[in-house]
LUMKOLDO-447504 format. One line per 4 residues: their letters; for each residue x, y, z of C-alpha. Coordinates in Angstrom, 2 decimals. Example, Ala and Ser with C-alpha at 12.3 -4.5 7.8 and 13.67 -1.06 7.14 Angstrom:
REM LUMKOLDO-447504
AS = 12.30,-4.50,7.80  13.67,-1.06,7.14
REM end
This chain:
REM LUMKOLDO-447504
MYRA = 66.83,104.14,11.87  63.98,105.78,9.81  63.15,105.16,5.89  65.36,108.15,4.75
MNLE = 68.35,106.35,6.25  69.65,103.89,3.80  72.96,102.62,6.14  73.87,100.25,2.93
ALSR = 74.13,103.52,0.89  76.41,104.98,3.34  78.50,101.81,3.22  79.23,101.61,-0.18
PSRA = 80.01,104.86,-1.33  81.54,105.58,-4.80  85.21,104.74,-3.60  87.26,105.15,-6.81
VPMA = 87.61,109.02,-6.81  87.94,109.86,-3.48  90.69,106.88,-2.90  92.64,107.96,-6.00
AAGL = 92.91,111.35,-4.51  93.91,109.90,-1.20  96.89,108.26,-2.74  97.67,111.09,-4.75
LFIT = 97.58,113.32,-1.98  100.27,110.74,-0.30  102.80,110.22,-3.27  102.62,114.22,-3.62
GSFG = 103.33,114.35,0.17  105.75,111.45,0.11  107.90,113.74,-2.54  107.88,117.14,-0.23
ALSE = 105.54,118.80,-2.59  102.82,119.27,0.41  103.69,120.68,3.65  101.73,119.46,6.68
AWGY = 99.33,122.24,6.65  97.81,120.32,4.02  96.78,117.46,6.25  95.76,119.20,8.99
GLLL = 93.58,121.45,7.09  91.82,118.88,5.55  91.00,117.01,8.63  89.84,120.03,9.94
VATV = 87.69,120.55,7.46  86.68,117.10,7.99  85.89,117.34,11.53  83.72,120.48,10.99
AMLL = 81.67,118.26,8.15  81.32,115.58,10.09  80.17,117.58,13.53  77.70,119.17,11.37
GISA = 76.54,115.66,10.08  76.11,114.47,13.01  74.33,117.66,14.08  71.99,117.37,11.20
FALY = 71.21,113.73,12.15  70.31,114.47,15.57  68.12,117.29,14.43  66.58,114.11,11.96
VLTR = 65.82,111.52,14.83  65.10,114.27,17.79  62.70,116.19,15.99  60.41,116.40,13.57
QFDT = 61.44,119.87,12.20  62.36,120.37,8.68  61.46,118.07,5.28  62.45,114.88,6.19
ASLA = 63.76,113.84,2.82  66.39,117.25,2.54  67.49,116.67,5.99  68.26,112.57,5.24
RTYK = 70.56,114.18,2.20  72.09,116.77,4.19  73.30,114.33,7.07  74.46,111.80,4.67
GLLV = 76.29,113.70,2.27  78.28,115.67,5.55  78.86,112.52,6.98  80.41,111.04,4.02
FGGW = 82.26,114.06,2.86  83.49,114.39,5.94  84.98,110.51,6.08  86.56,111.09,2.82
LYVA = 88.04,114.21,3.54  89.54,112.27,6.64  91.18,110.03,4.73  92.31,112.35,2.34
GVSA = 93.97,114.47,5.59  95.64,111.18,7.00  96.86,110.35,3.80  98.50,114.10,3.16
LSGY = 99.67,113.72,6.58  101.45,110.18,5.93  102.82,111.16,2.97  104.62,114.62,4.60
FVFE = 105.93,112.31,7.46  107.49,110.23,5.14  109.14,112.71,3.16  110.08,114.16,6.86
TLHG = 111.65,110.64,7.95  113.77,110.33,4.41  115.43,113.15,5.06  116.36,112.23,8.53
RMEL = 114.19,115.02,10.30  111.96,112.94,12.33  112.84,111.54,15.95  112.58,107.50,15.59
RWIL = 109.77,107.51,17.99  107.41,109.53,15.48  108.87,107.20,13.30  107.04,104.23,15.09
FGPV = 104.45,106.11,16.54  102.85,107.75,13.14  102.60,103.65,11.48  101.06,102.33,14.89
VLAC = 98.78,105.03,15.61  97.11,104.97,12.47  96.75,100.77,12.51  94.93,101.18,16.09
VIVL = 92.48,104.19,14.33  91.65,101.82,11.34  91.16,98.99,14.05  88.76,101.04,16.06
DVGL = 87.29,102.24,13.12  86.54,99.06,11.61  85.63,97.39,14.35  83.04,99.82,15.45
YRLL = 81.70,99.65,11.90  81.37,96.05,12.00  79.88,95.94,15.22  77.14,98.61,15.60
ILKN = 76.29,98.98,11.35  77.54,95.83,9.89  75.82,93.63,12.13  72.08,95.81,12.18
LPTW = 72.09,95.73,8.37  70.45,92.68,8.28  67.56,93.59,10.84  67.61,97.05,8.87
QRFG = 67.08,95.45,5.43  64.37,92.90,6.83  62.29,95.77,8.61  63.69,99.04,7.43
GLIS = 60.68,99.47,4.85  58.22,99.65,8.39  60.01,102.66,9.66  59.18,106.09,8.78
RADS = 59.97,109.41,10.56  56.34,110.22,10.66  55.66,107.28,13.26  58.93,108.28,15.55
EPGR = 58.54,109.55,18.94  61.25,112.19,19.22  60.56,113.26,22.35  60.66,110.05,23.83
MRQV = 64.07,109.50,21.88  65.14,112.99,24.15  63.93,111.65,27.07  66.04,108.40,27.00
LVDD = 68.69,110.16,25.47  69.16,112.27,28.40  68.09,109.65,31.08  70.32,106.50,30.08
VILH = 72.79,107.58,27.44  74.22,111.11,29.42  72.92,110.54,32.78  72.61,106.23,33.48
RALF = 70.11,106.76,35.49  69.33,103.39,34.52  72.33,102.48,36.43  72.26,104.51,39.01
DVSA = 68.60,103.06,40.26  70.75,99.61,40.25  73.65,100.67,42.19  74.69,104.48,42.79
FRWF = 78.53,102.99,43.50  78.28,101.28,40.16  77.16,104.18,38.44  79.31,106.51,40.22
KHAL = 82.49,104.23,38.95  81.10,104.18,35.48  80.45,107.81,34.97  83.86,108.28,36.35
IFWG = 85.39,106.32,33.92  83.38,106.81,31.15  82.96,110.41,30.99  86.75,110.80,31.86
FSVM = 87.75,108.68,28.93  85.37,110.48,26.63  86.09,114.27,27.69  89.90,113.42,27.66
FAVE = 89.62,112.03,24.25  87.78,114.84,23.26  90.13,117.48,24.87  93.30,115.07,22.46
IVAV = 91.69,116.01,19.49  91.23,119.73,19.82  94.56,119.90,21.47  96.55,118.26,18.38
FVRE = 95.07,120.86,16.25  96.56,123.46,18.65  99.59,121.96,19.56  100.17,121.19,15.83
GLPA = 98.14,122.18,13.63  98.33,125.48,14.29  102.07,126.29,14.46  101.40,124.52,10.69
FGAD = 99.63,127.50,9.65  102.59,130.04,10.65  100.86,130.53,14.12  103.20,130.67,17.50
DIWE = 103.62,127.78,19.20  101.66,128.36,22.55  102.57,124.84,23.90  106.06,125.77,24.58
DLGH = 104.70,128.49,27.14  103.69,126.76,30.28  101.90,129.88,31.27  100.03,130.67,28.22
PLRM = 96.18,130.27,29.82  94.92,128.25,27.07  98.30,125.44,27.48  97.44,125.67,31.28
AFDF = 93.65,125.00,30.47  94.36,122.14,28.43  97.07,121.00,31.26  94.43,121.22,33.76
AYDF = 91.76,119.18,31.55  94.03,116.12,30.95  94.65,115.93,34.72  91.04,116.51,35.97
TGLM = 90.00,114.03,33.56  92.72,111.87,33.94  92.28,111.95,37.57  88.55,110.68,37.05
VLIG = 89.38,107.88,35.03  92.14,106.88,37.63  89.72,106.73,40.72  86.78,105.26,38.30
CLLA = 89.33,102.41,37.34  90.11,101.83,41.32  86.85,102.12,42.48  86.41,99.25,39.58
LLWR = 89.56,97.21,41.06  88.58,96.97,44.47  84.85,96.33,43.67  86.23,93.42,41.76
LKVQ = 87.70,92.09,44.80  84.72,92.70,46.22  81.87,90.75,44.68  84.55,87.96,43.67
GTEA = 82.76,84.50,43.19  79.05,86.15,43.70  76.67,86.92,40.92  77.77,90.51,40.64
QKFT = 81.23,89.23,39.43  79.52,88.97,35.61  79.25,92.94,35.78  83.01,93.58,36.27
DTPT = 85.41,94.21,33.41  88.56,93.86,34.94  90.56,93.76,32.26  89.59,96.98,30.54
AAFL = 89.80,98.74,34.20  93.39,97.38,34.51  94.79,98.20,31.01  92.94,101.89,31.57
FFVV = 94.51,102.09,34.73  97.97,101.43,33.70  97.53,103.61,30.73  96.56,106.56,33.03
VSGF = 99.16,106.05,35.87  102.47,105.88,32.77  100.88,109.53,31.94  101.18,110.35,35.18
LLEG = 104.38,109.36,36.09  105.96,110.52,32.50  104.28,113.98,33.28  105.50,113.94,36.99
ARIA = 109.28,113.23,36.14  109.19,116.05,33.47  107.95,118.43,36.25  110.44,117.30,38.90
AEDG = 113.58,117.00,36.57  112.08,121.23,35.40  112.10,121.71,39.31  108.34,123.43,37.40
VTAN = 106.17,122.91,40.22  105.34,126.65,40.23  104.64,126.63,36.37  102.96,123.41,36.24
AASF = 100.40,124.34,38.84  97.74,123.78,36.34  98.91,120.04,36.15  98.13,119.45,39.63
VGVV = 97.99,115.73,40.07  101.33,115.48,37.82  102.79,117.82,40.37  102.13,115.19,43.29
FARL = 103.49,112.78,40.82  106.49,115.03,40.85  106.98,114.17,44.38  108.27,110.91,43.13
FEVG = 110.87,111.77,41.90  114.18,113.68,42.98  114.03,117.26,41.98  116.51,118.40,39.20
SDTY = 117.92,114.99,38.85  118.51,112.99,35.61  116.02,110.76,36.74  113.64,111.93,33.40
DRIH = 116.34,111.53,31.19  116.99,108.21,31.99  113.26,107.10,32.22  111.81,109.31,29.73
APLW = 112.26,107.41,26.71  111.12,103.90,27.81  108.18,105.69,29.77  106.66,107.49,26.70
YIHV = 106.72,104.16,24.72  105.12,102.08,27.34  102.48,105.30,27.89  101.98,106.49,24.18
FGSC = 101.91,102.78,22.39  99.80,101.98,25.79  97.26,104.12,24.93  97.31,103.54,21.19
AFIA = 96.45,99.81,22.18  93.86,101.00,24.65  91.88,102.59,21.49  92.21,99.54,19.21
YVPV = 91.07,97.42,22.31  87.67,99.57,22.59  85.62,97.59,19.92  87.34,94.09,20.92
KRLI = 86.03,93.34,24.34  83.29,94.85,26.77  83.92,98.62,26.10  82.33,98.69,23.04
HSCA = 79.15,98.30,25.18  80.04,101.59,25.98  78.33,102.39,22.43  76.04,99.22,21.77
TPMG = 73.85,99.77,25.06  72.90,103.44,24.07  72.00,102.51,20.78  69.70,99.79,22.14
RLMN = 68.11,102.08,24.64  66.99,104.53,21.96  66.00,102.13,19.34  63.85,100.12,22.50
SQTG = 62.64,103.73,23.24  60.48,103.78,19.98  57.57,101.47,21.19  55.21,102.48,18.24
LLAK = 58.43,101.37,15.42  58.63,98.12,17.68  55.33,97.43,17.50  55.05,97.27,14.15
KKEA = 58.38,95.23,14.05  56.31,92.62,15.99  53.29,92.64,13.76  54.98,92.22,10.46
VLRG = 56.93,88.78,12.51  54.17,87.79,13.63  52.56,88.46,10.09  55.48,86.80,7.77
MLIR = 54.86,83.70,10.47  51.31,83.43,9.77  51.45,83.05,6.50  54.40,80.93,6.43
KASD = 52.13,78.69,8.24  49.28,78.70,5.91  51.25,78.29,3.45  52.40,75.15,5.18
REM end
């Protein structure tokens, strides 16, 4: 949002070398020359680089600390470096899974899962880029020269970040009920998504590096912590979606109906319920209520199934496809419908908090209008 921030440079890096490297990793992995540790290692480094880049960018926009030019180069470099490492990691893992599939060591569901999740992540990434960055590039190119870090108001930015982006106080002032259901869905889904990213490294990445597979030990403290986090955030989303659907029925035909998003609430409700059903069926099949105590919502859903029966064996495969592919579809759905406003609206509020910068923009517009009028 400032002069030192060149979004166009971020969107047009030199692609030849990193793309060639990613292609080479895929081909090498496809011939069995790379283990899965390569892919997870690259993804881990990419995640660290992007987190550091985001942290540097936060310092850039939320403070006036450190040299502006150096900090700008730092966050841009880290984000670009992390982004390309992410592509390289996905390519290496894709090559490894292709090799495993060709040698008959991959189950059908994982063979199908790989391309589906990759396609959904691409749709998400491209959609977010087009709606949040590419769509705003013309405005940036027109008014970016007027914006400088020295003219920013970082204190105001931090206040809006806390009030409107984190706490959603503006929505609370309008309706405490709408704020509550929104907070349950927004934060439940966001934290669940973050937990899943960490879980992938613990569940898949660490064993790839030779560490013990704690995921097979239901009593392991770390595994129990993940189980509790999954169920707690899932319950938040479940309650939030249920409240949203009930509120939709209440405001049917009224002015408030325009603030509802029934397809998103129903879609997410379906995904979460299918996940709890899958978990409950597994717990019932294992008669593992005690061993799965951390999965407190799954234990409740387990009561729907006969303990020790073969129900889980019969419904596991179709229910797994429904839940996992439904989750992937929801990821791709984020930038398609109104859910994108969860990202766009906070960005708009942060920009609007910079009154001095907005004043400069208005001044430039008025000056341009006067110049055109004088030339006519």
